C-alpha positions as CSV (number, residue, x, y, z in Angstrom):
1,X,-119.6,52.0,16.9
2,X,-119.7,48.4,18.1
3,X,-122.5,46.0,17.2
4,X,-123.3,42.6,18.6
5,X,-124.6,40.1,15.9
6,X,-126.5,37.2,17.4
7,X,-127.0,34.0,15.5
8,X,-130.1,32.3,16.8
9,X,-131.7,29.1,15.6
10,X,-135.4,28.7,15.9
11,X,-137.8,26.1,14.6
12,X,-140.2,29.0,13.9
13,X,-137.7,31.0,11.8
14,X,-135.7,28.3,9.9
15,X,-136.6,25.9,7.2
16,X,-133.6,23.6,7.3
17,X,-132.9,20.4,9.2
18,X,-131.2,20.4,12.6
19,X,-127.4,20.6,12.4
20,X,-127.0,17.2,14.0
21,X,-128.5,15.7,10.8
22,X,-126.0,17.3,8.4
23,X,-123.3,15.3,6.8
24,X,-119.7,15.9,8.0
25,X,-119.0,17.6,4.7
26,X,-121.9,20.0,5.1
27,X,-120.9,20.8,8.7
28,X,-117.3,21.3,7.6
29,X,-118.4,23.7,4.8
30,X,-120.4,25.7,7.3
31,X,-117.5,26.0,9.7
32,X,-115.1,26.9,6.9
33,X,-117.5,29.7,5.9
34,X,-117.5,31.1,9.5
35,X,-113.7,31.0,9.6
36,X,-113.5,32.9,6.3
37,X,-116.0,35.5,7.6
38,X,-113.9,36.0,10.8
39,X,-110.6,36.2,8.7
40,X,-112.1,38.8,6.4
41,X,-113.5,40.9,9.3
42,X,-110.1,40.7,11.1
43,X,-108.3,41.8,7.9
44,X,-110.7,44.7,7.6
45,X,-110.2,45.7,11.2
46,X,-113.8,45.2,12.1
47,X,-113.8,42.0,14.2
48,X,-113.7,42.6,18.0
49,X,-114.7,39.1,19.0
50,X,-116.6,36.0,17.7
51,X,-117.6,32.8,19.4
52,X,-119.7,29.8,18.5
53,X,-121.6,28.1,21.3
54,X,-122.1,24.5,22.2
55,X,-125.5,23.0,21.5
56,X,-128.5,23.7,23.7
57,X,-128.3,20.2,25.3
58,X,-125.1,21.4,27.1
59,X,-126.6,24.7,28.4
60,X,-127.4,25.2,32.1
61,X,-129.8,27.6,33.7
62,X,-128.5,29.3,36.9
63,X,-130.4,31.3,39.4
64,X,-129.5,32.7,42.8
65,X,-130.8,30.6,45.6
66,X,-130.7,30.9,49.4
67,X,-128.0,33.4,50.3
68,X,-127.1,34.0,46.7
69,X,-125.8,30.5,46.2
70,X,-126.0,29.3,42.6
71,X,-128.9,26.8,41.8
72,X,-128.0,25.1,38.5
73,X,-130.5,23.1,36.4
74,X,-130.0,21.5,33.1
75,X,-131.5,23.3,30.2
76,X,-132.9,24.4,28.0
77,X,-136.1,22.6,28.6
78,X,-138.1,20.6,26.1
79,X,-140.4,23.5,25.3
80,X,-137.5,25.7,24.2
81,X,-137.8,26.3,20.5
82,X,-134.8,28.5,19.9
83,X,-131.2,28.8,21.1
84,X,-128.2,31.1,20.7
85,X,-125.6,29.5,18.4
86,X,-123.0,32.1,18.4
87,X,-122.1,35.8,18.2
88,X,-119.8,38.4,16.8
89,X,-118.9,41.8,18.1
90,X,-117.9,44.1,15.2
91,X,-116.7,47.6,15.2
92,X,-117.8,49.4,12.1
93,X,-118.6,52.9,10.9
94,X,-122.4,52.6,10.3
95,X,-125.4,50.6,11.2
96,X,-125.8,49.8,7.5
97,X,-122.3,48.2,7.5
98,X,-123.3,46.1,10.6
99,X,-126.4,45.0,8.6
100,X,-124.3,44.1,5.6
101,X,-122.1,41.9,7.7
102,X,-125.2,40.2,9.3
103,X,-126.7,39.6,5.9
104,X,-123.5,38.0,4.7
105,X,-123.3,35.8,7.8
106,X,-127.0,34.8,7.2
107,X,-125.9,33.2,3.9
108,X,-123.8,30.5,5.7
109,X,-124.1,27.2,3.8
110,X,-126.3,24.4,5.1
111,X,-127.5,21.1,3.7
112,X,-126.6,20.7,0.1
113,X,-124.6,23.9,0.3
114,X,-127.7,26.0,0.1
115,X,-127.6,29.3,2.0
116,X,-129.4,29.0,5.4
117,X,-130.6,32.6,5.3
118,X,-130.9,32.4,9.1
119,X,-131.9,35.5,11.0
120,X,-129.1,37.5,12.6
121,X,-130.0,40.0,15.3
122,X,-128.0,43.3,15.2
123,X,-127.7,45.2,18.5
124,X,-125.7,48.4,19.1
125,X,-123.4,47.9,22.0
126,X,-123.8,50.8,24.5
127,X,-120.7,52.3,26.0
128,X,-122.8,54.0,28.7
129,X,-126.4,54.3,29.8
130,X,-128.5,56.6,27.6
131,X,-128.2,60.2,28.6
132,X,-132.0,60.6,29.2
133,X,-131.8,58.1,32.1
């Protein structure tokens, strides 16, 4: 079964300073941890895909306008309090294993090397619509 693990940062659910205030060493330790996670998942045959995302200041909001033409606005907006920082798609045997992987990712180091304990959403990836539909 495949699962998507979403790393979201939210002012409401985190108690660590914004990543743009971290020292270069703290940021490098965080990235090194993420690379080690990906290498282990690859070695275990569980990694399908993983990507980190640029900061929210580079995000754009797109809607269909007249005749379906894209209307692009800068975003997110000032009132946005959370953003998606990255994701993994893993292929593992059980939902419990997906939860174990998410819990490990949650321990990524932050300022002072302390675990961030950030929330990681775990979503099963559907291969087809539910049969009851």
